[in-house]
C-alpha positions as CSV (number, residue, x, y, z in Angstrom):
1,M,16.9,-47.5,-210.6
2,K,17.6,-47.6,-214.2
3,N,15.2,-49.9,-216.0
4,R,16.5,-52.8,-218.0
5,M,14.8,-53.9,-221.2
6,G,14.6,-57.6,-222.1
7,I,16.3,-60.8,-221.5
8,I,18.5,-63.1,-223.5
9,F,16.1,-65.9,-224.1
10,T,17.0,-68.3,-226.9
11,L,16.9,-72.1,-227.3
12,L,18.6,-74.1,-230.0
13,L,18.3,-77.8,-229.2
14,I,19.6,-80.9,-231.1
15,L,17.1,-83.7,-231.2
16,V,18.0,-87.1,-229.8
17,S,17.0,-90.0,-231.9
18,C,14.8,-92.2,-229.7
19,S,11.1,-91.6,-228.9
20,A,10.0,-90.6,-225.4
21,C,6.2,-90.3,-225.9
22,G,5.6,-92.6,-223.0
23,T,8.0,-90.8,-220.6
24,E,6.6,-88.6,-217.9
25,L,8.2,-85.3,-217.0
26,N,7.8,-84.4,-213.4
27,T,7.2,-80.6,-213.5
28,D,6.0,-78.5,-210.6
29,V,4.6,-75.0,-210.7
30,T,7.9,-73.5,-209.8
31,G,9.2,-74.4,-213.3
32,N,11.6,-77.0,-212.0
33,T,11.8,-80.2,-214.1
34,N,13.2,-83.5,-212.9
35,M,14.9,-85.0,-215.9
36,P,18.0,-87.1,-216.7
37,T,21.1,-85.1,-217.3
38,P,21.5,-84.6,-221.1
39,E,24.1,-86.6,-222.8
40,M,25.1,-83.9,-225.2
41,S,25.3,-80.1,-225.0
42,F,22.8,-77.7,-226.7
43,P,24.6,-74.7,-228.2
44,L,22.8,-71.4,-228.2
45,P,23.1,-68.5,-230.7
46,E,25.5,-65.8,-229.6
47,S,22.8,-63.3,-228.6
48,V,19.1,-62.9,-229.3
49,T,17.7,-60.3,-227.0
50,S,14.0,-60.0,-226.2
51,T,12.5,-56.7,-225.4
52,G,10.1,-55.7,-222.7
53,N,7.1,-53.3,-223.1
54,E,7.3,-49.7,-222.0
55,N,5.3,-49.7,-218.8
56,A,7.1,-49.4,-215.5
57,E,6.1,-52.7,-214.1
58,S,7.5,-54.5,-217.1
59,N,10.7,-52.6,-216.9
60,Q,11.6,-54.1,-213.5
61,A,14.7,-56.3,-213.6
62,A,13.7,-58.9,-216.2
63,D,16.9,-60.9,-216.1
64,N,16.7,-64.4,-214.6
65,L,12.8,-64.4,-214.4
66,F,12.7,-67.6,-216.4
67,D,14.8,-70.7,-215.7
68,E,16.4,-71.1,-219.2
69,T,18.1,-74.3,-218.3
70,A,14.9,-76.0,-217.1
71,I,13.1,-74.8,-220.3
72,Q,15.9,-76.1,-222.5
73,E,15.7,-79.5,-220.8
74,E,11.9,-79.6,-221.1
75,W,12.0,-78.7,-224.8
76,R,14.6,-81.4,-225.4
77,I,12.2,-84.1,-224.1
78,V,9.2,-82.5,-225.9
79,A,11.1,-82.6,-229.2
80,Q,12.1,-86.2,-228.7
81,A,8.5,-87.2,-227.9
82,C,7.1,-85.4,-231.0
83,E,9.8,-86.3,-233.5
84,D,8.0,-89.2,-235.3
85,I,4.8,-87.1,-235.7
86,Y,6.7,-84.2,-237.3
87,K,8.6,-86.6,-239.6
88,D,5.3,-87.7,-241.2
89,M,3.8,-84.2,-241.2
90,E,3.1,-82.2,-244.4
91,R,5.6,-79.4,-244.8
92,I,6.5,-76.6,-247.2
93,T,9.6,-74.5,-247.6
94,Q,9.1,-70.8,-247.7
95,F,11.8,-68.2,-247.7
96,D,14.3,-70.9,-246.7
97,E,12.2,-71.8,-243.7
98,V,10.5,-75.2,-243.3
99,I,6.9,-74.8,-242.3
100,F,5.0,-77.7,-240.9
101,I,1.3,-78.0,-241.4
102,P,-0.2,-80.3,-238.7
103,T,-3.7,-81.8,-239.2
104,D,-6.2,-81.8,-236.4
105,D,-5.3,-85.5,-235.8
106,E,-1.6,-84.7,-235.6
107,K,-2.3,-81.9,-233.2
108,E,-4.2,-84.4,-231.0
109,Q,-1.2,-86.8,-231.2
110,I,1.2,-84.0,-230.2
111,M,-1.2,-83.1,-227.3
112,S,-1.3,-86.7,-226.2
113,C,2.5,-87.0,-226.3
114,I,3.2,-83.8,-224.4
115,G,0.4,-84.5,-222.0
116,G,1.9,-87.9,-221.3
117,L,5.1,-86.0,-220.2
118,G,3.0,-84.4,-217.4
119,L,2.8,-81.0,-219.1
120,P,-0.2,-78.8,-219.7
121,V,-1.3,-78.6,-223.4
122,Y,-4.1,-76.5,-225.0
123,V,-5.6,-77.5,-228.3
124,S,-9.0,-75.9,-229.1
125,G,-11.8,-78.3,-228.8
126,H,-10.1,-80.6,-226.3
127,D,-9.8,-80.7,-222.6
128,M,-6.4,-79.7,-221.3
129,P,-4.2,-82.5,-220.0
130,N,-2.6,-81.7,-216.6
131,H,-4.8,-78.6,-216.2
132,E,-4.3,-79.0,-212.4
133,L,-0.9,-77.4,-212.8
134,V,-2.3,-74.3,-214.3
135,K,-4.8,-74.0,-211.5
136,E,-2.0,-74.4,-209.0
137,F,-0.1,-71.6,-210.7
138,Y,-3.1,-69.4,-210.6
139,E,-3.6,-70.0,-206.9
140,A,0.1,-69.0,-206.4
141,V,-0.6,-65.8,-208.3
142,Q,-3.6,-65.1,-206.1
143,N,-1.6,-65.8,-202.9
144,G,1.3,-63.6,-204.0
145,L,3.7,-66.6,-204.2
146,E,6.7,-66.8,-206.6
147,S,6.0,-69.5,-209.3
148,S,6.2,-70.3,-213.0
149,I,4.6,-72.6,-215.5
150,G,4.6,-73.3,-219.3
151,V,1.6,-74.2,-221.4
152,Y,2.1,-75.7,-224.8
153,T,-0.2,-74.7,-227.6
154,F,-0.2,-73.9,-231.4
155,Y,0.3,-70.4,-232.8
156,D,1.1,-71.6,-236.3
157,K,4.0,-73.4,-234.7
158,L,4.2,-75.4,-231.5
159,T,4.7,-72.8,-228.8
160,R,5.5,-72.8,-225.1
161,V,3.6,-70.0,-223.5
162,S,5.6,-69.3,-220.3
163,F,4.3,-67.5,-217.2
164,Y,6.2,-66.3,-214.1
165,T,4.9,-64.5,-211.1
166,K,6.9,-62.4,-208.7
167,D,6.0,-59.6,-206.3
168,G,2.4,-59.8,-207.4
169,I,3.2,-59.3,-211.2
170,V,2.7,-62.0,-213.8
171,Y,5.3,-62.0,-216.7
172,N,4.9,-63.7,-220.0
173,T,7.0,-64.9,-222.9
174,R,7.0,-67.5,-225.6
175,V,9.3,-70.0,-227.3
176,T,8.4,-71.8,-230.5
177,M,9.7,-75.1,-231.9
178,E,10.8,-75.4,-235.6
179,W,12.7,-77.9,-237.6
180,D,15.3,-77.2,-240.2
181,E,15.8,-78.9,-243.6
182,D,18.0,-81.5,-242.0
183,F,15.3,-82.2,-239.5
184,Q,17.1,-80.8,-236.6
185,P,15.0,-79.0,-234.0
186,V,15.4,-75.2,-233.6
187,F,14.0,-73.3,-230.7
188,S,13.9,-69.6,-230.6
189,S,12.5,-66.7,-228.7
190,I,9.5,-65.1,-230.5
191,S,8.2,-62.6,-228.0
192,Y,9.5,-60.1,-225.5
193,V,9.1,-60.6,-221.8
194,S,6.1,-58.6,-220.7
195,S,4.1,-57.9,-217.6
196,L,0.4,-58.7,-217.8
197,E,-2.2,-56.3,-216.6
198,L,-4.9,-58.9,-217.1
199,F,-4.5,-62.4,-215.7
200,E,-7.8,-63.8,-214.5
201,M,-9.5,-67.2,-214.4
202,T,-13.3,-67.1,-214.7
203,D,-15.8,-69.3,-212.8
204,K,-16.2,-71.4,-215.9
205,G,-12.5,-72.2,-215.9
206,W,-11.2,-69.9,-218.7
207,L,-7.9,-68.2,-218.2
208,F,-7.5,-64.8,-219.9
209,Y,-4.4,-62.7,-220.0
210,G,-3.2,-59.6,-221.8
211,Q,-2.1,-56.0,-221.6
212,Q,-5.5,-54.3,-220.9
213,K,-8.2,-55.0,-218.4
214,N,-10.8,-53.0,-220.4
215,P,-13.1,-55.6,-222.0
216,E,-13.5,-53.4,-225.0
217,G,-9.8,-53.1,-225.6
218,H,-8.0,-53.9,-228.8
219,F,-8.2,-57.7,-229.5
220,H,-4.4,-58.1,-229.9
221,Y,-4.0,-57.5,-226.2
222,K,-6.0,-60.5,-224.9
223,E,-5.7,-64.2,-225.3
224,G,-6.9,-67.2,-223.3
225,F,-7.6,-70.9,-223.1
226,R,-10.0,-73.1,-221.2
227,V,-8.3,-74.7,-218.2
228,S,-11.2,-76.6,-216.5
229,P,-12.4,-79.6,-218.5
230,L,-15.6,-79.1,-220.4
231,G,-16.3,-82.9,-220.6
232,E,-16.3,-85.3,-223.5
233,E,-20.1,-85.5,-223.9
234,K,-20.5,-81.7,-224.4
235,R,-17.5,-81.6,-226.7
236,T,-19.0,-84.4,-228.8
237,L,-22.3,-82.5,-229.1
238,C,-20.3,-79.4,-230.1
239,E,-18.4,-81.3,-232.8
240,K,-21.4,-83.0,-234.3
241,Y,-23.9,-80.2,-234.4
242,L,-21.8,-77.1,-234.7
243,A,-18.7,-78.1,-236.7
244,P,-20.6,-78.2,-240.0
245,L,-21.1,-74.4,-239.7
246,K,-17.3,-73.9,-239.3
247,D,-17.7,-70.8,-237.1
248,Y,-19.9,-67.8,-236.6
249,T,-18.9,-65.9,-239.7
250,G,-20.1,-66.0,-243.3
251,H,-23.7,-67.1,-242.6
252,N,-26.6,-66.1,-240.4
253,I,-27.5,-69.5,-238.8
254,L,-26.1,-68.5,-235.4
255,L,-26.4,-64.7,-235.8
256,S,-30.2,-64.4,-236.2
257,N,-33.4,-65.7,-234.6
258,W,-35.3,-68.2,-236.8
259,D,-37.2,-71.4,-236.7
260,I,-39.1,-73.7,-239.1
261,T,-42.0,-71.2,-239.3
262,C,-39.7,-68.5,-240.7
263,I,-36.9,-70.7,-242.2
264,S,-37.0,-68.5,-245.4
265,S,-34.9,-66.0,-243.4
266,V,-31.9,-68.3,-243.5
267,S,-29.3,-67.3,-246.1
268,F,-29.0,-70.7,-247.7
269,N,-26.8,-69.3,-250.6
270,D,-24.2,-68.3,-248.0
271,V,-24.2,-71.3,-245.6
272,F,-23.9,-73.7,-248.6
273,E,-20.2,-73.0,-248.6
274,M,-19.6,-74.1,-245.0
275,L,-21.8,-77.2,-245.3
276,Y,-20.2,-78.2,-248.6
277,E,-16.7,-77.9,-247.3
278,Y,-17.6,-79.9,-244.2
279,E,-19.2,-82.7,-246.3
280,N,-16.3,-82.9,-248.9
281,G,-13.2,-81.7,-247.1
282,Y,-12.5,-78.9,-249.7
283,S,-14.0,-75.6,-250.8
284,P,-16.7,-75.6,-253.5
285,S,-14.5,-73.1,-255.3
286,E,-12.4,-76.1,-256.4
287,V,-15.4,-77.5,-258.3
288,Y,-17.7,-74.6,-259.3
289,T,-16.1,-71.9,-261.3
290,E,-18.8,-70.9,-263.9
291,C,-19.8,-67.3,-263.5
292,Y,-23.0,-65.7,-264.6
293,S,-24.5,-62.2,-264.2
294,P,-28.1,-62.1,-263.1
295,D,-29.2,-58.5,-262.6
296,N,-25.7,-57.4,-263.6
297,Y,-24.2,-59.0,-260.5
298,M,-21.4,-61.5,-261.0
299,V,-21.9,-64.8,-259.0
300,I,-20.9,-68.4,-259.4
301,A,-23.5,-70.9,-260.6
302,V,-24.0,-74.1,-258.6
303,P,-26.1,-76.8,-260.3
304,A,-29.5,-77.2,-258.5
305,A,-29.0,-80.9,-257.7
306,D,-25.7,-80.3,-256.0
307,F,-26.9,-77.4,-254.0
308,E,-30.1,-79.0,-252.9
309,K,-28.3,-82.2,-251.9
310,V,-26.2,-80.3,-249.4
311,I,-28.9,-78.0,-248.0
312,T,-31.7,-80.5,-247.6
313,K,-29.4,-82.8,-245.6
314,Y,-29.1,-80.2,-242.9
315,F,-32.4,-78.3,-243.1
316,P,-36.1,-79.6,-243.2
317,V,-36.9,-78.1,-246.6
318,T,-37.8,-79.6,-249.9
319,A,-36.1,-78.8,-253.1
320,E,-39.1,-76.8,-254.3
321,Q,-39.2,-74.8,-251.1
322,L,-35.5,-74.1,-251.4
323,R,-36.0,-72.7,-254.9
324,E,-38.4,-70.2,-253.4
325,Y,-36.4,-69.3,-250.3
326,A,-32.9,-69.1,-251.9
327,V,-31.5,-67.2,-254.9
328,Y,-32.3,-69.6,-257.7
329,D,-32.3,-69.2,-261.5
330,R,-35.1,-71.5,-262.8
331,E,-34.1,-71.0,-266.4
332,K,-30.5,-72.1,-265.9
333,R,-31.4,-74.4,-263.0
334,V,-28.5,-73.1,-260.8
335,Y,-28.2,-71.4,-257.5
336,A,-26.1,-68.3,-257.0
337,W,-23.1,-68.5,-254.8
338,E,-20.3,-66.0,-253.9
339,P,-17.3,-67.3,-252.0
340,L,-16.4,-65.9,-248.6
341,I,-13.2,-64.0,-248.9
342,T,-12.5,-63.6,-245.2
343,G,-14.8,-64.3,-242.3
344,G,-12.9,-62.1,-239.8
345,P,-12.4,-63.0,-236.1
346,S,-15.0,-65.3,-234.6
347,P,-15.8,-66.3,-231.0
348,E,-15.2,-69.9,-230.0
349,W,-18.3,-71.9,-229.2
350,E,-18.8,-74.4,-226.5
351,V,-21.8,-76.4,-225.5
352,V,-22.6,-75.8,-221.8
353,D,-26.0,-77.5,-221.5
354,Y,-28.4,-79.7,-223.5
355,T,-31.9,-81.1,-223.2
356,Y,-33.6,-83.9,-225.1
357,N,-37.2,-82.9,-225.9
358,N,-40.4,-85.1,-226.1
359,D,-40.6,-84.8,-229.9
360,G,-37.1,-86.4,-230.2
361,S,-35.3,-83.1,-230.9
362,L,-32.3,-81.9,-229.0
363,T,-31.8,-78.3,-227.7
364,I,-28.2,-77.3,-226.9
365,T,-27.1,-74.2,-225.1
366,V,-24.0,-72.7,-226.7
367,D,-21.8,-70.0,-225.1
368,A,-19.8,-67.8,-227.4
369,V,-16.3,-67.4,-225.9
370,S,-14.3,-64.4,-227.0
371,D,-10.7,-64.5,-225.8
372,V,-9.9,-61.2,-227.7
373,Y,-12.4,-59.5,-225.4
374,G,-11.4,-61.6,-222.4
375,R,-14.9,-62.9,-221.8
376,D,-16.1,-66.5,-221.6
377,K,-19.7,-65.7,-222.5
378,T,-20.2,-62.8,-224.9
379,G,-23.6,-64.2,-226.0
380,V,-25.6,-67.4,-226.0
381,N,-27.2,-69.5,-228.7
382,I,-30.1,-71.8,-228.0
383,V,-29.9,-74.2,-231.0
384,T,-32.5,-77.0,-231.6
385,V,-31.7,-79.9,-233.9
386,M,-33.5,-83.0,-234.9
387,P,-31.3,-86.1,-234.9
388,H,-32.2,-88.9,-237.3
389,T,-31.6,-92.7,-236.9
390,D,-29.1,-92.7,-239.8
391,G,-26.8,-90.3,-237.9
392,T,-27.8,-87.2,-239.9
393,F,-29.7,-84.3,-238.4
394,H,-31.7,-81.1,-239.3
395,Y,-31.2,-77.7,-237.9
396,L,-34.6,-76.6,-236.6
397,S,-34.1,-73.2,-234.9
398,N,-31.7,-70.7,-233.3
399,R,-32.5,-68.2,-230.6
400,L,-30.0,-65.5,-229.5
401,E,-29.6,-64.5,-225.9
402,Y,-27.0,-61.8,-225.0
403,S,-25.9,-62.6,-221.5
404,D,-23.8,-59.4,-221.2
405,E,-26.5,-56.8,-222.0
406,S,-27.3,-56.3,-218.3
407,T,-23.7,-55.3,-217.6
408,G,-23.7,-52.6,-220.3
409,I,-21.1,-54.5,-222.3
410,R,-22.1,-54.9,-226.0
411,P,-22.2,-58.5,-227.4
412,S,-19.3,-59.3,-229.6
413,F,-20.8,-61.6,-232.2
414,P,-19.3,-60.8,-235.6
415,S,-21.4,-58.7,-238.1
416,Y,-23.0,-60.5,-241.0
417,Y,-23.7,-59.1,-244.4
418,P,-25.3,-61.4,-247.0
419,R,-23.1,-62.1,-250.0
420,V,-26.0,-63.2,-252.1
421,K,-29.3,-61.3,-251.8
422,K,-32.6,-61.8,-253.4
């Protein structure tokens, strides 16, 4: 049988004017949506064809895998629910395209609106609304039943990641939502319909999918999201004690073993950037621009008082100790700093356990989750902090545990190379 490549999968909807944030969509895992009949038609472009991948499974008849009518109807309600949020959102025009830049708070609002419609939504750092539907779909896959589901998430733009299973094969495609200059919604296909070699849910409740089962495969082939709720308390601990570090890249706080007895091994000159941005909401490069060249190496000078104010808030060191441990110019009374150009890919962290110690400190167990490797625990950090009564805290130690070593799979923490060295 001759293989057919692709499906015509495009959506161009016209937004209705009223808000529907409180309206619930009754969507089952077959992809059928019970909605009122639209009062106006939704014209489609003449032809936008999506292309399947080259393997034989993907080249099975791809037409009619996804119920385009149901997806159009669903998008119409989603657009209506999110309209007011997008109208107030920061936007730029680039190459005749309007690009919206949602804040974290606006993403939460969008998640709440779409979740209120009875649809699954994934936003990093939050439990997934209506996650039960994704679990039901996964069970259908395991049982060889025909089913479909869409999960909304953000890939620069709001995106519906669609899954369909038939004859034991899971297919995947995506549709994004955009808005034109007249604030009319535009929905378009952004990926081909492809069959997935990897579609697995872990015991922890992470769903990973992609084109290769090999855990060491190229990172472009795997993606994932947490389906099972992590819980508000653990997420709160994660936000409070890990968010100041931004992620795993650009510093060695989570990439090395240290404690207060060997705190001099912490690269304070590098972690200053992450802590400063967390404290102020903008990069230190917007404030500190003066360059100087100690030992013929060009760095940026940060006044001692500014640098020490940031570091001593998060670490149990005095200003005098910091001048010994960090790269500091006593004559100029400045610390050396070099901006991080790019941190590279970083695992996502999540707090999975915590213990309050007798001395008042708190020890949290942090799993590093790498969707690009398709693993929900590539390594473990045991981080101890000391909370203070005023709401601040100090980092006291970090211990690395590589949970995957026994399996022969190398840990996938990012590499770290100090930007400023003594």
